[in-house]
N, C-alpha and C positions, 0 to 999 in steps of 0.2 A: 504493499499500499504505500501511498505518497501523501504527505502533509505539507501545507504551504505556511511558511512563517508569516504571521500578520504584520510584523513590524519590518522586514526586510524582503519579503517575497522569495526568499530561497525555499528550496525543496528539501524535505526530510524523507529519506528512503527508510522504510519500516522493514527491518530484518528480524529473524527470529532471535531473540535474546537481548536486543537492544535497538536504541534508535541511532541511525548513523547519519549525522549532519552532513549536508554537502555545502555547508555555509562557508564563505571565503576565508573566514579565520578559523575554521574548523572547531567551533565551539557551538554548543546547543544554543539556540536562540528561542524565545517564545513561540510556540507553534499553536495550532487551532484547538488542539487537545492538549491536556497535560500529560507529562512523561508518565504519571501514575496510571492514568487511564490508558494511555497507549500500551504500557506494560500488561495491563489487566486483559487486553485484547489480543495480546501476541501469541498466547499459547493455549490451543484448545485443551479440554481436559481429557486425560488419557482413557477414560471409560466411555466417553460419548463422542464418537466421530464427529467432527465439525461443530461441537458446543464451545460456546465461549464462556470463560470464567466470570463469575459475578463479582464485582467489586463493591466495596462498602459504599453506603451513600456518600457523595461527593460534597464538600464544603470548599467554597472558594477561599483561598488564602492569598496573602499579598503577593502579587506577581503571577497569580494564576489566571490564564488566558482561557480556561476551560468554559465554554458557555453554560453547559450543563451545571458545573459547581457553582457558578455565579447565580443561575436561576434558583437552584436548590437553597442557596443561602438567602437570596431575596425572599423566597417563599416562606422560609423559616422565621425572618424578621416580620413579615406581614402576617404570620399566624399568631404573633404576639409572644414569641419565645423570648425571655428575658436573656438567657445564654446567648442566643443569637444577635439580639440587640448589643450586649456588652462585647461580643466578637466584632461586630460592625464598629462600635466605638474604638476598640482597640486598633482595628485596622486603619481608622480614620486618623490616628495619631502617627502613622507610619513608623511602625516599631525601629525600623533600622535608622531613622534619623533620631530617634530617642537614645540608641546606643551611641551615636556619635556624640550627642549633648552630652551624655554622662562621661564618656571617654575624655572629652576635652575639657570639661570642668574639672574633673580628677587630676589630668595632667597639669592643668594650668595652677591648680591650687598646690600640688606637689611641688612644681617647679618655684614658685613663689615662697613656699616654706624652705626649700633647699638654698635657695639664693639669698634668704633674709638670714644673717647671723643671729644666732641664738633663738630663732623662731621656734624650732622643734623642741630645744631644752626648756624654754620658758613658757611653752604653750600651756594654756588652761583648757584641757581637752574636754572637761565637763561642760565648758561654756561653748567652746568652739564646735564641736561635733553635733549637737542639736541645731546650731545656727546653720551648719553645712547642710544638714538634711533639709531644713526649710529653704535654703538658698537652692539646692538641688530641685526640690519640688516646684520652686518659682521658675527655674529654667525649663523644666519639663511641661509646665503649663505654657510657658512662652512659645515653646516648641510646637506644642498642640495648637496654639493659636496661629502660628505662622503656616503650618501645613494645612490646617483647616480653612484659613482664608484662601490659600492656593487652590484647594479642591473645589471650593465654592465658585470662585472666580473663573477656573478652567474647566468647569464642568463638561462643556461641548468638546474641547479638546479631548479630555480624558475619557470621554464615551468611546472615541476612537482608538486612542493610544493606550490608555490604562483602564480598561473596563472593569478591571476588578476592584477599583477604588469604590468604597461605600457610597459617595455621592453619585459617581457617574453610574454605577450599577443599580441604584435605587434601594440599595440595603439601608440607607440613611437618607431620609427626606432633607430637603434644604432647610426646612424650619428646625429640625433637629440638629443639623450641622451648625446653623446659626447660633442655637442655644449653647452647643459645646464650645464654640468658638468665643462667644461673649463670656461665657462662665470662666473659661480658661484665661481670657484678656482681662477680666476684672479680678478674679481670685489670685492669679499669678503675682501682679505687682503688689497687691494688698497685703500679701503675708510676709514680704521683706522689709 
C-alpha cells in the first residue's frame, strides 16, 4: 500500500514489518494515518486468512495526523467526558513547549546561582524554593497564554497544517480556548 504525506506530499511505501519512507531526507514525516494504525493493518492474524488485526480505540495525541483518532477524540469531548476535556486542555498547552520553559528556567536559575559568589552557600532554601515553584507556575501559565493565543488566531491555518490541535480539530471550542487563555493571562502575573 502507499500513503501520502500531508505536509510534504512524499509517498510512504508500506512493507511487512515497517513503514519505509521515501522522503528525501529519509526520515518519517506525518502521513495520512498514524504509524500505530499502519502497523495494526500490516499483518493479518495467522488463524484467519486475510483478517486484519483490531487495534484499540484511537485517541489523537499531539502531532497525530490520523483523522480517525482526531474524530474519536472530538466525539469523546462532545459526549461530555471530563477526561477527554482535560486531555484536550493538556494538548492545548502544547506540552513540548512546557518542557522547554521548564528547562530554560532551571538552566537560567542554575547559571545565576553558579555565577553569583556565595549565592549557593548563603541561600535561604526554605524561602527560595517555594518562590521558585510559584515562579515556575507563572511561567507555565504565561506559556499556556502564548500558545493559546496562537491557536485561536491561527485556527484556519492549523486546520490544514496541524489538524491535531484542539481548537483546529474542534476538541476545544473557541469559547473554552478563550477562557483558558484569559485565566492563564490573569492568574500567571497575579501569583508572582
